[in-house]
N, C-alpha and C positions, 0 to 999 in steps of 0.2 A: 558491709556495702565498703566498706574500707578494703576489708579484705580483699573482698571481689576487683577492686579497681587494682589492688596490686599483682592479682594473678592474671589478670588482663595486662598490664603494663609488663609482667613479667615474661608471659608468652608473648605478646609482642617484639618484647627484645631480643627473646631468646628466636621466636620465629624468623626474625630477621637476619641474626648471627647466622641461622642454619644457613638461609639461604644464600646467604655473602659466602660462608664455607663451602657448599657444596659448588656454586660459582666456581670458587677460586681450584676448588679439588679437580674438577672436572678441564679448568681451560689451563692449568700448568705442566709442562714438559710435555707441551705439543699433543697433549690428548686431543680426543673430541670434542668442541662445544656444543652447547645444548642448542646455538643457532644452525650451526653445522648439521646437527640431525634434522634441524626442522627444515632445512636448507632441502636437504635428500628427500624428505618425504612430499616437499611442495614439486618436486621435479617426475612425482609421481603420475605423469598425464596418461590414460587408460588410449589405448588407438582403436578401441572401438567404436564404427560408425554408428548413429545413431539408429537405432528399429526403427522401422515404422509404427502406427498405432497397431496397427493390423497384425503383423510379427508378434507384437508383445501379448496381442489377443491370443494368438495363436500359444503362444508362450505358456499364457497360464491355462490355457483347455489342454495342454499334452504334456508338462512337467510336471514333477511332484518337488516342493520346498521344505528349504529346513525354515525358514520363517517368512509369514505372510502378515503385512503389517497392514492396517487398515487405518487411513486417512494419510491426504494427501497435503497437510501443512508444515510447518516449520517440524515440528515434534515425529511427526511421520519419515519427513523427507529426511532429517537428519537420522532419523533410525536405520531406513536404506543404505544411506551413504557406511553407515558406521557397520553394519550387519556384510554387505560384500565386499567391505577392505579386509573384513575379518577372513573372507573366505564360504562365507556363509551363502548356501544357495537361498535369495533373495528375493520376494517378490511385493510391490506395495502395490494399493486398488486406493481409488478416492471416488466418493459417489459425483462427486459432482467434477472442479477441476481444483489443479495445484494451487493451493493458497486463496480457495476461493472463498474460506471463512475468515477468522481471526486474524489469519499471518498476511492476506492481506488489507486490513485496516486498523493497524496498529498508528503510532505515533511515528513511528520511522526511526525511533531512535536506539542505539547502542548504547547501553549504559548501565553501569554499576550498581547504583543506586543508592543517591545521595541521602534520599530520606531514611533508609534501611541503613545506613552509617549512624545518621544523627541516633536513630534508635537503640543501636549497639552499643555506642559513647555514654548516651544518657541512662541506659537501663544495664552495663554493663555486661550487655547479653554475647556469647560468646556464637551462637548459631548463624544470628543477625550478621556479624561480622565475617565468620565465615564463606556465608551468601554473597556480599559485597566481593570479598574475596575473588571467591571462585566466579564471579560473574564480570570484576576487573581481568582475569584473566581471557575471558571468552569474547570480551571486548576487543581485545588485543588481536586475537585469533582471527575474527571476523573480519578486522580490517587487514589482517596479511591474508587472507585465505581469499577474498573477494576485493580487491583493491579498487577495481572499475565501476564495484557498485556500492560501496562502504566509504565514507571520509570523515574525518574529523572535524568537529563544528563547536568552534566556541559559543560559548553560550553567558549571556548576561544577567547577572541578578543585582534589581535594582534595590537600591537600599536608601529608605527614608526617616531613618532614625539614627543619630549619631551611636547609641549604643549597641546597636547590632551591626555594625560594621567590625568588629574585632571578632564576635559571633559567629558570624556567619564566614567570617574570613581564615578563621582558625578550623570550622568543619568543613571546608572548603581545600583547606591545606590537607586534615587528615585522609582527606579523598586521593590527593596527590601521592601522600605518603603510604598509604593501604596499597596502590597499585602499583606502587616502585618505581619498577625498570618496564613494566607496562604502560606508565604513565605518559598519554599522548603529547602533552604538552604543558608546563607546569601553568598554573590560573595567575591569578596576578588583581591587584587591588586598581580601580581608574577613579580618578577626580571628578567631581562632575562634570567638570566642562568635557574632558576627555571620553567620558561617557554618551554626551550628549554629541559629538562629533563622530561616534561609532554607531551609534545609534540616535540619529538627530528629530525620528520620530518617536521619541520617550517622552514621556510627561516631564517637564523640568521643574515644575513647581514642588519647593521641599525637597528635592533630590539633596543627597549628601555624597554619594557616590557610587560606584557597583564594583560587582567582583565578577569576574571572569574564568570560568573552567571549562572544560574542554568532554564531551565526549564524542559519539560517533553516530553517523546517519547511513540510513540504506536506504534502499528502493525495495521494502520488503517482498512482493509478491516476485518481483525478478531475482530476487534475491532464494527465496524456497524455492522458483524453478530453477536454478542453476546446482543448486544442492540435487534435487530428483533426476535431473541431468545428467549430474556426476554420478550418482549410484548407477543409471542405465550403462554409461559410459564403461564402469566397471564390473558391469554384469548382469547389472540387477534389471530383473522386469518391472516394470512401472504402468499404471495405466491408468487414468481421468476417467470418466464418467462410467465409471463401475460400481453398482451397488451391492453390498454385503445382506442379503435377504435371508440368510441364516449361517448359524454357526453348527459344524458336523463333530459327531464324537462319537469315540471307540471305546471301549473299555480297555485298562489296563490288566495286566496279569491278574493281579489282585481283584478285577473285578469291580475296579472304579472307572466312570465316566470320566475321557480324559479326551481334550480338543483335540481335531485331527483335522481339519479342513474349513472349507466353509462352501455355501452356495452363493454363486455371483451372477449378475444381471448388467448386460451391458446396455444402458442408459440411451446409446444413441441409434442400436438396431434393435435391442428388444428381446437377443438372446442370451438363455441362460446356461449355466454350466457349474460342477463341481471343481476347486480347487482342493488338491490333498499338502498340507503343511504339518511341519511337528511343533510348530510353535505360533501363535498368535499374540499379534500385537495390537490392543489398541488404542489407537492414538490419534482420536476426533474428537480433543478440545473440549468445546460445548456438549456435544452430541456422545460425550462418555459414556452415559448413564446409559444409553440408548442401546450400545451394544453390552455394558454390563448389563441387561436384562435379557440382552439375546442367551448368554448364555447361562444366566440365573434369573429368573423371571420375579422371585423373593428378594433378591438383593436391595438394601436401601439405596437411595440415592448419596451422592457423594459432591455431585457439580452444583455450585453454587452462583450461577450465571450474574454478571454486571454488564450496564448497558455503556462504551464507553463512544460516545459521539464528537469528531473532528468535523472542524468545515475548512475551508478553503476560501481564500482572498487573495485577491491579486497581489502580484508581488511585488508592488511602491507599499506594501504595509510593512516591511520588515527589510533590513537590507538584506545585500546579495549574503553574505557568511559571517549571520550573527542572529543567533537566537536569544532568547527571552524567556525567562523562567517567573513566573509566580508565584511564591512558597507559600502563600498564606491568602486565599478567594475566601468570598464570601461564607461557602459552605466548609472548609475547610482543605479541599482538595486543590492537587497542584494545576496549575495550568503552563503550558509549554505553548512557544510563540514561535515559529520556525521557517525560517525560508526553506522550498524544498522542490525542487523542478522550476524554478525560477518563478513562484507563486509562494505563498506561505500559507501553513497550518495551524490552526489554531486548536486545541482539545487540551484537556479531555474532559467526559464528564464521567462520573460514578453513580450509577443510579441500580437496582435489583430489575432484572428483569427475566420473560419468558424464556425459555431455549428455544432458539427458532432458524433455522436455515438462512433465512429472508431478513436480516433485521432492519428495521426502517429509523431513521433519526426523527424527532420530534422538534414542531417550535419552539416549545418552552424550553429542551436542549440547546437548540442554536441559538436563542436569545440570552439564555445564560451567558452561554461563553462570549457571544458579543459586546454582553454588559462587562465584565470581568477585561476583556480586552483594553475597552473603553478608556478604565481605570488606570490603565498604564500608559495611554499613547496620548503626543500633543492635542490641546482642542482643537490647532490646526486642522488635524488629519480626522473629516470627518468620516464616524464607523458609520457604516450604511447596511442595510438590510440587503439592499440588491447587490451588494458587493460580493455574496455567500454565491460562489463559482458552481461548487459541488457540497454535500452532506452526507457523510456517512455513520453508522454505528456499530461496532466491533463489540460480539462479547466477549468478555476475559470470564476465562470458567476457572473461577475460583474453587478452589474443593476443598470438603473438610479428609482428612488422612482416615481411610480404614482399615489401618497397619495400626492405628491407638484405639483406644477404647473411648476416649471423649472425642465421640464423632460433631458436637459442637464447635468446636474450635474450626477456625482455616487456617489450612497450611500456608506458612508465609511463601515456601518454596515449593519445588515441584515433588510430587508423591509418585513410587513405583510400587505397584500392587497385583500380586500373583493369586489368582483365584482357586478354590478347589479344582477345577477343573483345567488349572495352568493357563488360563488368560490372564495374559502380562498388559497389566494399565501402564499407561503414564500419561498423566493430568497435569494440572497446576504450571508452573514457572512461568517464562516469559521468553521471548525471543531472544533475548540476548546470550542466554544461557542454552539455546539448544541443541549441540553441539555435547555438550556434560549432559544435559537430559538424557540422549538417546546414546550416551557410554554407558550410562548407570541403566537403561531400559535390556541394552543388549547383553549388559554383563549380568544381570537378572534371570534373562530368557535362557541364556548358556545354563544357567545353573540350575533352574528350575525345569526345562524341558531335556536335560543329556544335552544340548547339541556340542558338536566336535568342529569348531571353527580350525581353520590354518593357523590363524595367530590367535593367541589368547586375549592380546591386549588390544586397544583402543590404538587404531591407526590415523584415525583423522584429523587428530592436534596438527595443525600449520597443513593441512593438505589443502591444495588451493583448487577452485571451483570451476565449472564452464568458464572458459573464458577471459581467465584471467593467468596463466601460465605467460604468454607470450607481450602482457598488457605493459604498456606504459603512458605516464601522462601526456606524452606529445605525439600517440598514436594518431590521432586522428589530424595528424597534418598529412601524413601518407594519405590517408582518407581522400583531403581534398588534392593533396599534388598526383597522386597517382590512380584515382578513381573518378575526380571529375566532380567528388560532391560541394553542396555550400557549406561553409565553416559551420554552418549551426548545425544541420543535419549531419554533419560528421561527428562534431562533438557528442551529437544523443549517440550516435549510433557507439563509438566507443564505451561511453559510458555502460549505455543498457547492455551491450553484447561482449564488452572486450576485446580478446582477437577473434571473435568469431566477426566482428562487424564487416573483416572483409566478404564471409562467404552472405553476409546480407547484402552488402551492395552488389556483389553479382546478379543478383538476382531484381537489380533496379530497373526501371523503363529511360529510355532516353527521353530528354525534355524538348529538345525540337530546339533546343535554345542553345546563345554562344554560352551562356554559363549560367547556372551548371549544369553542367553535361548530362547526367544522369541524376535519377531521384525526385519521382512526382509528390509532393507534397498531397495528402490527404484532407489536409486544412490548413488554407491558409496561414493563419496561426501559430501552428505548431510545427515541429521538426520531423515530425511521423511521416513517411513515405509509403508507398505501394509495397514496395518489396520488404519489409516488416510485415505484412498481410500475409506475403506469402510463406517466408521464412516460420510464420507463428505456425502454419502448418505442420513445420518440419518438428515444430517444437511443441506438438501432439494439442494445438487448439483446436476443437472441435466447432463452437459455436461464435457466434458476433460476441457475447459477452464476455467468452475467454479473450477476444483479441481487446477487445477496448477498456478492460476491466485490469486484465493479469499483463499481457503480452506487451500491449502499450497499455501507459496509465491516464487515459485521455480521461476518461470515465472520472477517476478521481479528480482531476484538476478544475474540469471544465465540462460542466454536464450537459451545456448548451450544444457548446463545440462536438463532444461526443454525438449527441445527435444528428448534428449537421454532417460529421463524417460518417455516420452509420450506411448510408446508399451506398457510397464507394465500397467502403469494407464490406458489404453484404455481397457485393456483386464480385469480387476479387475472392472472398471465399467460396461463389457459388463456383466459380470457376476452376478453382484449386479441389474443390470437395466435392464436385459433380452434381450438385446439387437441382433440383427440378424448381420451378417456379414456385410451386406449391411448399417446399421446405424453405426456398428462400424468403417467402412470406412468412412462415413459421419463425426463423431465426427471427427477422426484423421485427417483428412483433414482441418476442422475450425480451430482444434488448432494450426497445423502447419501455416494455414496463420496468426492465429492470433501473433503466435510468430514473424513470418517475417515482417508482419507490424506492428503492434503495439507495441511490446519489443522490437524493433531496430534491428530483426537480418538482416531485408535487406536492410537498410544502413548502417549497417556494412559491410555487402559484397560490395555492390557497392562502399562504402571508399575504400577497398581494389583490387579490381577490375580494377578501375581508377589510381592505382598506376604504374608508368614506369618501367621498370626490372630493379633494380638495382646491381645486383650480376656483382661480380669478373668474370674475365674468369677462374680462379681456382675452383669458388663454383660451375660457371655454370655445369662445367665440371665433378666435383661432384654430383650434381644434376644429371644430363642425366644418369650418373652409374648405381645411385640405380634406377632411374625410368627403366633402360633395364633391372638390373636385377630381378624387380617385372612384368615385362613384357615379360615373360619367350620365349612367343613363338614369338616377334617379329613383333607383329601384329601393330605395331604407338602407341598403347593406352594402359590405364589399366581397366580391367572390373572386373565386380562383383568377378569372380571367383578368380582372381590374387590377390583381397584384400583379400578373405577368405582364400587362399592358405599360404599368407604371416602371418596372424595371428595364423594359423594354426601352424608356424613355432614358432611363441615368447609364444606358448602356451595356445592364450586369446581366449574363446570361447563366439563367440558372436550369437547373434538371428539375421535371416536374413533382420530384421527392421532395426537394428543396421548397419548392414553392407550397407544398402540402404541409414543411415546418414555420415556413414564417406565418401561415394560416391557425397552426394547431397551438403558436405562442401566446396568441392573444385569443382566440376562438374560446372563451371560459365554456360555453355552453355546448361545446362539441357540435356543432350542426352544420358545417361545414361551410359560416359565413360570419362576417364579422360585420358585428351593428356598430350603431355610434356609440351605445352607454359604455360595450366592452373597450370600444377606442379607447373615449374619455378615461374609464376604467385604467386605462393601461398608462396614458399619458400622465394622471394622479398618481399611478406607482412610481413614475420615472420622478416625477418633483420631490416625493416623500423622501427619495432614496430607497424604497423598498426593490425596486427594477432600478440594473445600474445601464442598461442598454437595452433598444428594442430595433431589430433589424426593418419590423413595419413600421414603425415612429421614424427611425431613420427617413425609410423609402416613402413616407406621407411629406416629411419636410424638403426630400430636394423633388417630388410633384410640383408643390406647389413653386418650388423657383424655376422648375419648367414651365409650367403654367403661366407664370407674369413674365418669364421670356420671352416668351408667344405671343402673348398679349401687347408686348412691346414694340413687338416687330409689325401689328396689325395697325398700328397707332403712325407708324411715321412712314409718310407717301412718298410715293417712287423718286419723285423730284428732289425730297432732301433725303433720300437714301443716296445721292449720288448716282441713282441706274438712269436718269431722262438725259435728254439730247441737247 
């Protein structure tokens, strides 16, 4: 072991010395520096206008390609950008939407892997070390290539035992050392007092101090989409909602069957056709084995799917710019507690699961995360089940390496495999290293399929993506001053679209107010505006789910708010895409089902409905009184008409669809009306914390206040009111 340690130490020193020498040689005597090379690459902004989806489909139907990539997640989009910037004729198809799978359901971290570095040091594992080194390089590259979507985030590691302070401090400092010049910011130690000042909701008892280190944070779905859009700007044909139904083969001169294309089906129109390509790349994440079996039905499965659930809590659970890491949960899994888009993400779990395109979070996984969160928060912060605004499950596609005989062990990094018929499969890995994964994949594809790129070497290291070229941290100020957007909306547009924010703003409606001049919000609590839905169509959004989950992140932030905004979103999409009423209804119902099943709405409801009624006698009487005030006709239930009348008393104007949404949130037996027991169940859930807020409950409270005011008016005589002669 000592000899291993010496070799690692010598290798590390040699690596560092070599890096320093290389940098010195490149920068001396006026030579071109690495930064200058990267700067030149960053300025390679493609001038091509985004083709419409119809134009992309036509390209797929009429052209032949060097490379056809199956899968529009991080890996597939990265492969498309790498291939097209090397000069290869490139196509990408995705059966659902870009980032619709695991790539939009991550922890939103861009990280090198602190735990992997710990294993590399403890076990003197050079492969683990190289994996961390590569990831730290890619972390820096992601922050450079899309600074509007990605940013550094300090993460606190609280320490509750004195002896752990030097242990964790050394480990985190080694993380900085391995990152070298790619370090975002140096880690540092905090006293107990300073830790509580920065993270006041932290559990203070027995706290010895904390260590803070830096990783990156991203908007994963929009990052993936930006990479795909950048690929098509450079000339790639990319199309979502296109399913591969069959892989096509032909015999080479030796008589060996080799892949030559694929049969495709447009899931929107139902049209089918074949496309020819010299190389087929399988980048389908958890669906890896589905495509591999299309190529060879007898092949052994290599994907070992694992469910990772995350929950979203209100923003007040964490500071605006400080995350938290729990390295030692009750089941050994690391839990992150991170601010994201003014909310708080907590996760993740790690449980074996079945491969599905529609993974659902479970109540047990949500409760596990909540229990772990409680351990690290001050008792003054009541962690309530009802504060779970959204929950989702992402399937992590762990893989066994088919290139090795021992298929039982899981690959710690990604693997690239070429089948006998030349199907190139990229599997495993993580979001942070998507660009390097794509580079290795295209290198393998060029070699295996004898492709002839214009550029042999990868061109994407340092290449800026859609929206990044002219973005600055103060760009939002121009949106406020020049366009007339509300400041919060301008900040959101600048962060989500980068320098394309002005293109979005051009589509915004006039508000009819003195200020803001333009930008009608689709939900009063969020900065999303109508123009984004119209722009989403230009970004290839085809369904309401594409918009609420990935063009906007509303479904991931607050499932109830997403449902409330859904009618407006569907109306605008129908206008842009020329939907009939039947098509509108279909998309609306599919989006509702998505929110209920995949974003945690259904499991939230089941959790509430299982609760026993825990109201006191006085609370029950008060609730019955409010219920009877709304039910003026003494029918024994509250109808949609009763809800409309009550809202009119409060001066609130809502659409017919919003009325139904208010009804649905409390109508547990789904019979179109609210019974007394359903109302008492809701009030009990609010009391216990399983429900944080109910529009129906608030409406009942305000209706009671209106009723009391009306009674008081009747009790005052004309003379006493000052109305007499």
